[in-house]
C-alpha positions, 0 to 999 in steps of 0.5 A: 852365771855360765860365762855371762858375767862381766868378769868371765875372762873374755879377751880384752880389746888390746888382747885381740890381734890386729888386722895387720898382725893377722896379715903378717902371720898369713904372709909368714904362713904362706912363706913356710908353705911355699918353702915346704912345697919347694922341698917336696914332690907334687904328691905331698899336699901342703896347707896352712890355717890361722885360727884364734887361740883360747886366749884371744891370740892367733895360732898358725898351723902348717900341715903336710899330707904325704902320699901315704901315711899320716898328716905331719903338722907344726905350729908357727910361733908368731913371735919368732917367725923370722926368715931363719925360722921359716927356712928351718921349719920348712926343712923340718916339716918336709923331712918329717913328711918324707919320713912319715911316707917312708915309714908308712910305705915300709909298714905297708910292704912288711905287713903284705909279706 
């Protein structure tokens, strides 16, 4: 009764991502990560992850850990990840990470005074 019924809503075979779709999303994620790294200094750590969503779809997340401050992350929409979207996301993510580092540095210096 607890999720073991045949109509419990498990993803159907056609809802499962194909290996080709997973590879394509991995390439898109790597492209965003590389573009983001080019915009930032080496003190910023950029990484990405692909996971399965609750509905059986794929989810891609890119994250940046600034030298100080909190991690900044964004999801990649697998349906709209063209070259312009990749460039835009990389710029937005890099800018957010720099802003987070600047904000954290300002907070650290103002609380030390």
